[in-house]
N, C-alpha and C positions, 0 to 999 in steps of 0.2 A: 506277280504283284508289281505295280509300277509306282514309283515314288518321285515326287518333285520336292525340291528345297527352295525355301524363300526365307528372307529375313523380315520379321515382324516385330516392331517396337524393340529393335536391338537383339532379338533372339532369333536363333536359327530354328525354323520350323520344318519339319518334314511331314508331308501329307501323302499318304499311300493309298492307292486305289487297287483293291484286291480283285479276286475272281468275281465275276458277275457284275463288274463296274460298280460295286458298293464301296463308298469311301470309308476307310478306317476311322473309328472314333477314339481309339486309344492314343493317349499323348506319348510322344517319343521325344526324349531329350537327345539331341545330337551332340553338340559341344558348344556350350554358350560361354560368354566371356570368362566366367570363373574357371573353365577348363583350359583357357588358353593364356592365363597369366603365369606361365611357368618361369621359374628363375632362369637366368642367363647362365649356362654352364660352359660357355666358350672358354676354352683353355684349362678347363678342370680336368685333372687326371683321374682315371677310374682307380678305385681302391677296393680291396677285398677285406673280408672279415678275418680276425684272428684265426689261424690254422689253415688258411688259403693263400695262394700266391696267384698273381695275375699272369695269364698266358697272354703275352704281347701280340701273338698272331691273331688269336680268336677274341681277345678282350674278355675272356671268361675267367672266372676264378676256379682254380683246381685245388682240391684238398692236398694239403702239404703239411703233415704234422712235423713239429719240431723235435729234436732229440730228447730223449728222457733225462739226460744229464744236463745240468746247468753249465752254460758256457762261461767263460771269463767275462764276457761282456754283459752277463746277466740275462734277463728274459727279453724276448723280442717284443715289439709294440703289440699291444692287444693281450698281453699275458701278465699275470701278477706272480710274484715270488711268494711261495707258501712253504712253511715248515711242516713236514708230514713225518712225525716220529723222529725228529732229529735230522731228517734228510731234506735239504733244500730242493724244491722243484718249481717248475713254472706251470701255471694253470691258466685256462682260457678265461679271459675277462671281456669286457665290452669293447666295441669298435669305436671309432672316432665320433659316432653319433650317440654313444652311450647305450647301445643295444648289443645283445648277445647274438652271435650267429644263428641263423635259421635253425629252428628245432630245439633251441636251448632257452633257458631263462636264468636271470641273475638271482642267485641265492644269497641274501644278505648275511646269513649266519656263516655260510661256507666261504663267502668273499670271492665268488667265482660263478661262471656260467655253468649250469648243469643241465642234463637231459631231463625230460618230463618225469622220469621215474625217481629223480633226486639223487641218484648215485653220484656222490661227490668224488668217488674214486675212479670213476669212469674216465679213461685217458683221452677225452675229446681233444683233438688238436696235438696230441703227444704221441710220439712213435714208440709205443710199448705193446707189441702184438700179444705177448702172453696175458697181460692185464686186460687188454681189449677183449680178448677171446673169453675171459671170465666175466666181464662186467657188461659188455655190449651185446651179448647173445640175447636175442629176444626183443631187443629195442626195434620198433617199427622203423623200416627203411635202412637199417644199418647192416652192412655186410662188410666184414673185416677180412681182407685177404693177407696172409702171411708171406 
């Protein structure tokens, strides 16, 4: 297939001629002005969702759960302080954009981000291997190594 690109009325148009020299009649959107009006991110630093830390070498976010015990400084950014049966603990909350990390949703009643099965006791972003083994078993895509 051979394709040629042209600008017609401010729109990028891609015309392709396929096998047997027949011109394709399907419309293909390449990247029109609405695609190129991206915000300027010059100088912006990459950030990661709660429970992840930035690897400065690869610029990727790696899973890095916080300790189960509450520190003197309180909960890290992206975590909420919650009382669970008299024990203060940090739970995953929303990121700077008000969204939960991928694979989680915000449960208003629980006041935290939870997995699709709604298990509020699941230690997402918390370093608690025994509890993770009990609650995360069977969740799609989760493998917890102790």
